[in-house]
C-alpha positions as CSV (number, residue, x, y, z in Angstrom):
1,M,7.5,2.4,8.4
2,R,9.6,-0.5,9.5
3,R,12.4,1.9,10.6
4,R,10.0,4.0,12.6
5,L,8.6,0.9,14.4
6,V,12.1,-0.4,15.2
7,L,13.1,3.1,16.4
8,S,10.1,3.2,18.7
9,Y,11.0,-0.2,20.1
10,L,14.6,1.0,20.7
11,V,13.5,4.2,22.4
12,L,11.1,2.4,24.7
13,A,13.7,-0.3,25.5
14,A,16.4,2.4,26.2
15,L,14.1,4.3,28.5
16,L,13.2,1.1,30.4
17,L,16.9,0.2,30.7
18,I,17.8,3.6,32.0
19,A,15.0,3.5,34.5
20,L,16.2,0.1,35.7
21,E,20.0,0.2,35.4
22,V,20.8,3.7,36.6
23,P,19.2,3.2,40.1
24,L,20.7,-0.3,40.2
25,G,24.2,1.0,39.4
26,I,23.9,3.8,42.0
27,L,22.7,1.4,44.7
28,A,25.5,-1.1,43.9
29,A,28.2,1.7,44.0
30,N,26.9,3.0,47.3
31,H,26.8,-0.5,48.7
32,E,30.5,-1.1,47.8
33,R,31.6,2.2,49.2
34,D,29.5,1.7,52.4
35,A,31.1,-1.7,52.8
36,V,34.6,-0.1,52.8
37,R,33.6,2.6,55.2
38,S,32.0,0.1,57.5
39,S,35.2,-2.0,57.4
40,A,37.4,1.0,58.1
41,R,35.3,2.1,61.1
42,Q,35.1,-1.5,62.5
43,D,38.8,-1.9,62.2
44,A,39.5,1.5,63.8
45,A,37.2,0.5,66.7
46,I,39.1,-2.8,67.2
47,L,42.5,-1.1,67.1
48,A,41.2,1.6,69.5
49,A,40.2,-1.1,72.0
50,L,43.6,-2.8,71.7
51,A,45.6,0.4,71.9
52,G,43.7,1.7,75.0
53,P,45.8,0.2,77.8
54,A,49.1,1.3,76.3
55,L,47.9,4.9,75.8
56,H,46.3,5.0,79.3
57,A,49.6,4.0,81.0
58,D,51.7,6.8,79.5
59,G,52.8,7.8,76.1
60,S,56.5,7.1,76.9
61,D,55.9,3.7,78.4
62,R,53.7,2.3,75.6
63,G,56.5,0.0,74.6
64,P,56.7,-1.9,71.3
65,D,53.1,-3.1,71.5
66,L,51.6,-0.3,69.4
67,D,54.2,-0.5,66.7
68,D,53.7,-4.3,66.5
69,L,49.9,-3.9,66.4
70,T,49.9,-1.3,63.7
71,S,52.5,-3.1,61.6
72,R,50.6,-6.4,61.7
73,Y,47.3,-4.7,60.8
74,A,48.9,-2.7,57.9
75,I,50.6,-5.8,56.5
76,E,47.3,-7.8,56.5
77,T,45.0,-5.1,55.1
78,G,47.3,-2.7,53.2
79,A,45.8,0.2,55.1
80,E,47.5,3.2,56.7
81,V,47.2,3.3,60.5
82,T,47.9,6.3,62.8
83,I,47.6,6.3,66.6
84,V,47.9,9.6,68.5
85,D,47.8,10.4,72.2
86,R,45.5,12.8,73.9
87,N,47.7,15.7,72.8
88,G,47.5,14.7,69.1
89,K,51.1,13.5,69.1
90,T,51.7,10.5,66.9
91,V,52.7,7.5,69.0
92,A,52.4,4.9,66.3
93,Y,52.2,5.1,62.5
94,Q,52.2,2.5,59.8
95,P,52.0,3.6,56.1
96,S,49.8,1.9,53.6
97,A,51.2,-0.7,51.2
98,D,51.5,1.9,48.5
99,E,53.5,4.2,50.7
100,R,56.0,1.8,52.2
101,H,58.6,2.4,49.5
102,N,58.8,6.0,50.8
103,P,61.0,6.1,53.9
104,D,60.0,9.6,54.7
105,A,56.3,8.8,55.0
106,T,54.7,10.3,58.1
107,S,51.4,10.3,59.7
108,D,48.6,12.6,58.6
109,N,47.0,14.2,61.6
110,S,43.9,15.0,59.6
111,A,40.7,16.7,60.7
112,A,39.2,13.3,61.3
113,L,41.8,12.7,64.1
114,Q,41.1,16.1,65.6
115,L,37.4,15.2,65.6
116,A,38.1,11.8,67.2
117,L,40.1,13.5,70.0
118,T,37.0,15.3,71.0
119,G,35.3,12.0,71.6
120,R,33.4,11.6,68.3
121,T,33.9,9.0,65.5
122,A,34.6,10.4,62.1
123,V,34.3,8.7,58.7
124,V,35.3,10.6,55.6
125,S,36.2,9.9,52.0
126,R,39.2,11.4,50.3
127,R,41.6,10.8,47.4
128,D,45.3,10.1,48.1
129,E,47.4,10.8,45.1
130,G,44.4,10.2,42.9
131,R,43.5,6.9,44.7
132,P,40.2,6.7,46.6
133,V,40.6,6.2,50.4
134,E,38.0,5.7,53.2
135,V,39.2,7.2,56.5
136,A,37.8,6.3,59.9
137,A,39.0,7.9,63.1
138,V,37.8,6.5,66.5
139,P,38.6,8.0,70.0
140,V,40.5,5.8,72.6
141,T,39.0,6.2,76.1
142,D,40.0,5.0,79.5
143,S,37.9,3.2,82.1
144,D,36.4,6.6,83.2
145,G,35.5,7.5,79.6
146,Q,38.2,10.0,79.2
147,V,39.7,10.4,75.8
148,V,43.4,9.3,76.0
149,G,44.0,9.2,72.2
150,A,42.7,8.3,68.8
151,V,43.1,5.7,66.1
152,Q,42.8,6.5,62.4
153,V,42.5,3.8,59.7
154,S,42.8,4.9,56.0
155,L,41.6,1.9,54.0
156,P,42.1,2.0,50.2
157,A,38.9,1.8,48.2
158,S,40.6,0.8,45.0
159,V,39.1,-2.7,45.0
160,A,35.6,-1.4,45.6
161,E,36.1,1.2,42.8
162,H,37.3,-1.6,40.5
163,R,34.2,-3.7,41.3
164,I,32.0,-0.6,40.7
165,H,33.7,-0.2,37.3
166,L,33.1,-3.8,36.5
167,L,29.5,-3.5,37.5
168,V,29.0,-0.4,35.3
169,A,30.7,-2.2,32.4
170,A,28.5,-5.3,32.9
171,L,25.4,-3.0,33.0
172,L,26.4,-1.3,29.8
173,A,27.2,-4.6,28.1
174,F,23.8,-5.9,29.2
175,A,22.1,-2.7,27.9
176,A,23.9,-3.0,24.5
177,G,23.0,-6.7,24.2
178,A,19.4,-5.9,25.1
179,L,19.2,-3.2,22.5
180,V,20.6,-5.5,19.9
181,V,18.0,-8.2,20.8
182,V,15.3,-5.5,20.7
183,T,16.5,-4.4,17.3
184,V,16.4,-8.0,15.9
185,V,13.1,-8.8,17.5
186,G,11.8,-5.4,16.4
187,F,12.7,-6.1,12.7
188,V,10.9,-9.5,13.0
189,L,7.8,-8.1,14.6
190,S,7.6,-5.0,12.4
191,G,7.9,-7.3,9.4
192,S,4.8,-9.2,10.5
193,V,3.0,-5.8,10.4
194,V,4.7,-4.1,7.4
195,R,4.6,-7.0,5.0
196,P,0.9,-7.5,5.1
197,L,0.4,-3.7,4.9
198,S,2.7,-3.6,1.8
199,D,0.8,-6.4,0.2
200,L,-2.5,-4.6,0.9
201,E,-1.1,-1.4,-0.5
202,E,0.0,-3.2,-3.6
203,A,-3.5,-4.8,-4.0
204,V,-5.1,-1.4,-3.5
205,H,-2.9,0.1,-6.2
206,G,-3.7,-2.8,-8.5
207,L,-7.5,-2.3,-7.9
208,E,-7.0,1.5,-8.4
209,T,-5.4,0.8,-11.8
210,G,-8.3,-1.4,-13.0
211,D,-7.1,-4.9,-12.0
212,L,-10.3,-6.4,-10.6
213,D,-8.5,-9.6,-9.7
214,A,-6.2,-7.8,-7.3
215,R,-6.4,-9.4,-3.8
216,T,-4.3,-9.6,-0.7
217,D,-3.4,-12.6,1.4
218,P,-4.6,-11.7,4.9
219,A,-1.7,-12.1,7.4
220,G,-0.2,-10.5,10.4
221,P,-2.0,-9.3,13.6
222,P,-5.7,-9.9,13.8
223,E,-6.5,-6.2,13.1
224,I,-4.5,-6.3,9.8
225,R,-6.0,-9.7,8.8
226,S,-9.5,-8.3,9.4
227,L,-8.5,-5.3,7.2
228,G,-7.3,-7.7,4.5
229,D,-10.5,-9.7,4.6
230,S,-12.5,-6.5,4.4
231,F,-10.5,-5.4,1.4
232,N,-11.0,-8.7,-0.4
233,R,-14.7,-8.7,0.3
234,M,-14.9,-5.1,-1.0
235,A,-12.9,-6.1,-4.1
236,D,-15.1,-9.1,-4.7
237,Q,-18.3,-6.9,-4.5
238,L,-16.8,-4.2,-6.6
239,G,-15.8,-6.8,-9.2
240,E,-19.3,-8.3,-9.2
241,L,-20.8,-4.8,-9.6
242,I,-18.6,-3.9,-12.5
243,T,-19.0,-7.3,-14.1
244,S,-22.7,-7.2,-13.8
245,Q,-22.8,-3.7,-15.2
246,R,-20.8,-4.7,-18.2
247,R,-22.9,-7.8,-18.7
248,F,-26.1,-5.8,-18.3
249,I,-24.9,-3.3,-21.0
250,A,-23.9,-6.1,-23.3
251,D,-27.1,-8.1,-22.8
252,A,-29.3,-5.0,-23.1
253,S,-27.6,-3.8,-26.3
254,H,-27.8,-7.3,-27.8
255,Q,-31.3,-8.3,-26.8
256,L,-33.0,-4.9,-27.4
257,R,-31.6,-4.5,-30.9
258,S,-33.9,-7.0,-32.5
259,P,-37.3,-5.9,-31.0
260,L,-36.4,-2.3,-31.6
261,A,-35.6,-3.0,-35.2
262,A,-38.9,-5.0,-35.6
263,L,-40.8,-2.2,-33.9
264,R,-39.3,0.4,-36.2
265,L,-40.2,-1.7,-39.3
266,R,-43.8,-2.2,-38.0
267,L,-44.2,1.5,-37.4
268,E,-42.8,2.4,-40.8
269,A,-45.1,-0.1,-42.5
270,I,-48.2,1.7,-41.2
271,D,-50.1,3.2,-44.1
272,P,-53.0,5.5,-43.4
273,A,-54.5,4.6,-46.8
274,D,-54.6,0.9,-45.7
275,P,-56.6,0.7,-42.5
276,D,-56.7,-3.1,-42.4
277,G,-53.0,-3.4,-42.9
278,S,-52.2,-0.6,-40.6
279,E,-54.2,-2.2,-37.8
280,R,-52.3,-5.4,-38.2
281,H,-49.0,-3.6,-38.0
282,I,-50.1,-1.6,-35.0
283,E,-51.1,-4.9,-33.2
284,A,-47.7,-6.3,-34.0
285,A,-46.0,-3.2,-32.8
286,V,-47.9,-3.4,-29.5
287,E,-46.7,-7.0,-29.1
288,E,-43.1,-5.9,-29.7
289,V,-43.5,-3.1,-27.1
290,G,-44.7,-5.8,-24.6
291,R,-41.7,-7.9,-25.5
292,L,-39.5,-5.0,-25.0
293,S,-41.1,-4.2,-21.6
294,R,-40.6,-7.8,-20.5
295,L,-36.9,-7.7,-21.6
296,V,-36.3,-4.5,-19.8
297,D,-38.0,-5.7,-16.6
298,G,-35.9,-8.9,-16.7
299,L,-32.7,-7.1,-17.3
300,L,-33.4,-4.6,-14.5
301,E,-34.2,-7.5,-12.1
302,I,-30.9,-9.2,-12.8
303,A,-29.0,-5.9,-12.5
304,R,-30.8,-5.4,-9.1
305,V,-29.8,-8.8,-7.8
306,E,-26.3,-9.1,-9.2
307,G,-23.4,-7.5,-7.2
308,T,-25.5,-7.1,-4.0
309,R,-25.0,-8.6,-0.6
310,P,-28.4,-8.2,1.1
311,Q,-29.1,-9.2,4.7
312,R,-30.6,-12.7,5.3
313,S,-33.0,-13.9,7.9
314,A,-34.8,-17.1,8.9
315,V,-37.8,-18.0,6.6
316,D,-40.6,-20.4,7.3
317,V,-40.4,-22.5,4.2
318,G,-43.7,-24.4,4.8
319,S,-45.6,-21.2,5.1
320,V,-44.0,-19.8,1.9
321,L,-44.9,-23.0,0.0
322,R,-48.6,-22.8,1.1
323,D,-48.8,-19.1,0.2
324,R,-47.3,-19.7,-3.3
325,V,-49.8,-22.5,-4.0
326,E,-52.7,-20.4,-2.8
327,M,-51.6,-17.6,-5.2
328,W,-51.1,-19.8,-8.3
329,E,-54.1,-22.1,-7.6
330,A,-56.5,-20.1,-9.7
331,L,-54.3,-20.2,-12.8
332,A,-53.5,-23.9,-12.2
333,D,-57.3,-24.7,-12.0
334,E,-57.8,-22.8,-15.3
335,R,-55.2,-25.1,-16.9
336,D,-56.5,-28.2,-15.2
337,V,-53.3,-28.7,-13.2
338,R,-53.1,-29.6,-9.5
339,L,-50.7,-28.0,-7.1
340,E,-49.5,-30.2,-4.3
341,V,-47.4,-29.4,-1.2
342,A,-45.4,-32.0,0.6
343,A,-43.0,-31.3,3.5
344,S,-41.0,-33.7,5.8
345,S,-41.8,-31.5,8.7
346,D,-44.2,-28.6,9.6
347,E,-41.2,-26.7,11.1
348,L,-38.8,-26.3,8.2
349,A,-36.8,-23.1,8.2
350,A,-34.1,-21.7,6.0
351,V,-32.0,-18.6,5.8
352,A,-32.7,-16.4,2.8
353,V,-33.1,-12.8,1.7
354,P,-36.7,-11.8,2.5
355,G,-38.8,-12.2,-0.6
356,H,-36.3,-14.1,-2.6
357,L,-37.7,-17.6,-2.1
358,E,-41.2,-16.4,-3.0
359,Q,-39.9,-14.8,-6.2
360,I,-37.9,-18.0,-7.1
361,L,-40.9,-20.2,-6.6
362,D,-43.1,-17.8,-8.7
363,N,-40.7,-18.1,-11.6
364,L,-40.5,-21.9,-11.3
365,L,-44.2,-22.3,-11.0
366,A,-44.8,-20.0,-14.0
367,N,-42.4,-22.2,-16.1
368,A,-43.9,-25.4,-14.8
369,L,-47.5,-24.3,-15.6
370,E,-46.4,-23.4,-19.2
371,V,-45.4,-27.0,-19.9
372,A,-47.5,-29.1,-17.5
373,P,-50.1,-31.2,-19.4
374,A,-53.7,-31.1,-18.4
375,R,-54.8,-33.3,-15.5
376,S,-51.2,-33.5,-14.2
377,A,-49.8,-32.3,-10.9
378,I,-47.0,-30.0,-9.9
379,E,-45.5,-30.9,-6.5
380,L,-43.7,-28.6,-4.2
381,Q,-41.7,-30.5,-1.6
382,A,-39.4,-29.3,1.2
383,S,-36.9,-31.6,3.0
384,R,-33.6,-31.6,4.8
385,R,-30.8,-32.9,2.6
386,S,-27.0,-33.5,2.7
387,V,-25.2,-32.1,-0.3
388,D,-21.4,-32.7,-0.4
389,G,-21.5,-33.3,3.3
390,R,-23.3,-30.1,4.0
391,P,-26.7,-30.2,5.7
392,L,-29.1,-28.0,3.6
393,L,-32.8,-27.5,3.1
394,A,-34.0,-28.4,-0.3
395,V,-37.3,-27.2,-2.0
396,D,-38.1,-29.3,-5.1
397,V,-40.6,-28.2,-7.8
398,D,-41.6,-31.3,-9.9
399,D,-43.8,-31.3,-13.0
400,A,-44.9,-33.9,-15.5
401,G,-43.9,-31.9,-18.6
402,P,-41.5,-32.8,-21.4
403,G,-38.5,-32.0,-19.2
404,M,-35.0,-31.2,-20.5
405,T,-32.1,-33.1,-21.8
406,A,-28.8,-33.0,-19.9
407,Q,-27.4,-30.5,-22.4
408,Q,-30.4,-28.3,-22.1
409,R,-30.2,-28.4,-18.3
410,H,-26.5,-27.3,-18.6
411,V,-27.3,-24.2,-20.6
412,A,-30.8,-23.4,-19.2
413,F,-29.4,-20.8,-16.8
414,T,-27.8,-18.8,-19.6
415,R,-29.5,-15.5,-20.1
416,F,-32.1,-15.4,-22.9
417,W,-31.7,-19.1,-23.5
418,Q,-34.9,-20.7,-24.9
419,D,-35.7,-24.2,-26.1
420,D,-36.2,-23.8,-29.8
421,T,-38.2,-27.0,-30.0
422,Q,-40.8,-25.7,-27.5
423,P,-41.1,-21.9,-27.9
424,T,-43.0,-20.3,-25.0
425,G,-42.7,-16.6,-25.9
426,T,-40.8,-15.8,-22.7
427,T,-37.7,-13.7,-22.4
428,G,-35.4,-16.6,-21.3
429,L,-34.5,-14.7,-18.1
430,G,-36.6,-16.5,-15.5
431,L,-34.1,-19.3,-14.6
432,A,-31.1,-16.9,-14.7
433,I,-32.9,-14.5,-12.3
434,S,-34.0,-17.4,-10.1
435,R,-30.4,-18.7,-9.7
436,Q,-29.1,-15.2,-9.0
437,L,-31.7,-14.8,-6.3
438,A,-30.9,-18.2,-4.8
439,R,-27.1,-17.4,-4.7
440,A,-27.8,-14.0,-3.2
441,S,-29.5,-15.9,-0.4
442,G,-26.4,-18.0,0.1
443,G,-27.8,-21.1,-1.7
444,D,-28.2,-22.3,-5.3
445,L,-30.7,-23.5,-7.9
446,T,-30.2,-26.8,-9.8
447,L,-32.2,-28.7,-12.5
448,G,-32.7,-32.5,-12.7
449,V,-35.1,-35.2,-13.8
450,S,-38.4,-35.4,-11.9
451,P,-39.8,-38.7,-10.7
452,R,-43.0,-37.5,-12.5
453,G,-41.2,-37.6,-15.8
454,G,-40.7,-33.9,-16.3
455,L,-38.3,-31.4,-14.8
456,R,-37.2,-31.1,-11.2
457,A,-36.0,-27.6,-10.1
458,T,-34.3,-27.7,-6.7
459,V,-33.7,-24.7,-4.5
460,L,-30.9,-25.3,-1.9
461,L,-30.7,-23.0,1.1
462,E,-28.8,-23.1,4.4
463,P,-30.6,-23.9,7.6
464,P,-30.5,-21.2,10.3
465,A,-27.9,-23.1,12.4
466,R,-25.3,-23.0,9.6
467,A,-25.8,-19.5,8.2
468,G,-25.4,-17.5,11.3
469,G,-26.1,-14.2,9.6
470,P,-25.6,-12.4,6.4
471,P,-23.5,-13.9,3.7
472,A,-19.9,-13.2,3.5
């Protein structure tokens, strides 16, 4: 993939260089050649003006002026100069610097001179023994505008061609350097894309082969970082689902074994010949069925909560507390226990999965009512609190029961844990379910010592300003 990316960079860079350098080279070459042509034409016009009086007088009386004029110009410029009269006869000729070693060199009455004798200026390009030459022929006129001769200047364009070659070489060198730079930069840039994708591919392969801890380190462009984050979240959720499934199977097989065995023994002990004994065994079997039903319900509730990432929304905590108290008030009155609600503000809101806070409070109130002594109170209080520097909303449930030791509070959230010193007949899943619900809502559930002498269960949730949407 890296080679393809670098190759695409090189192709784009090459196309861009061609689009820029080819027109630039053509323009520069034309400019150099035009400069030589312009110089040749300008020089020919000056020589025509200087040669005019001599040609107008008479070809035989021109004297040494034309020879001297052409000689000095040829020496200074290295050009070939030819001056002809109105009949096309050469009256002055000076070879170029390259031809001066040839004593037999003669003028070249070219087509350009013939055109100049008709009164028109001619500028042509030609090659003389392989060398580029720009030829300019200008008519010489008298005061009446009559053509009395012509001047031809053949200016070597070797210097211009040399500059053009240097320019082409410079453009090619620049293009080669640019392509080298593009190659290096392309490898660096492609690496920032390919490496994260390779890491992601490796993590995907690890997850495919069963490594639930396979993760990628999000890096590279924003799109690839987002893809890496999405993969990690997917892997986290998949790991939670698989772990919860394994835990559910292990818990179910372990916890259902005992009541099923007891139920089987009770059913086997039923004797139609002993109605009184059979009735006792049937009642015990019904109790075991009820216990089984509670265990299954608790396990299914945990399985439903674990491994899910439900959407959260703002919840009116004060309203939830008042609704829970109203629901449990009848049972509390039956047990001679008061339910009290205290809140630091009437407008306390938290972010939670709809229905989770109600279910957590139901579990906590059910546990509190099991242990609360008669004529005592259970207080529900909501307040804003800072935990480890984070502003959270806390809901405390305080009772005046026997409470728990530090060791008991440490293991209380373990599934199926029960206090052997105070058997309640429950499944031991209530606190485990409640903590799972709190964490699914982006918060947590903790246990501590209540100022009333019993147990304090605290539900911690994020306020709406901090949550900003569903949990990650």
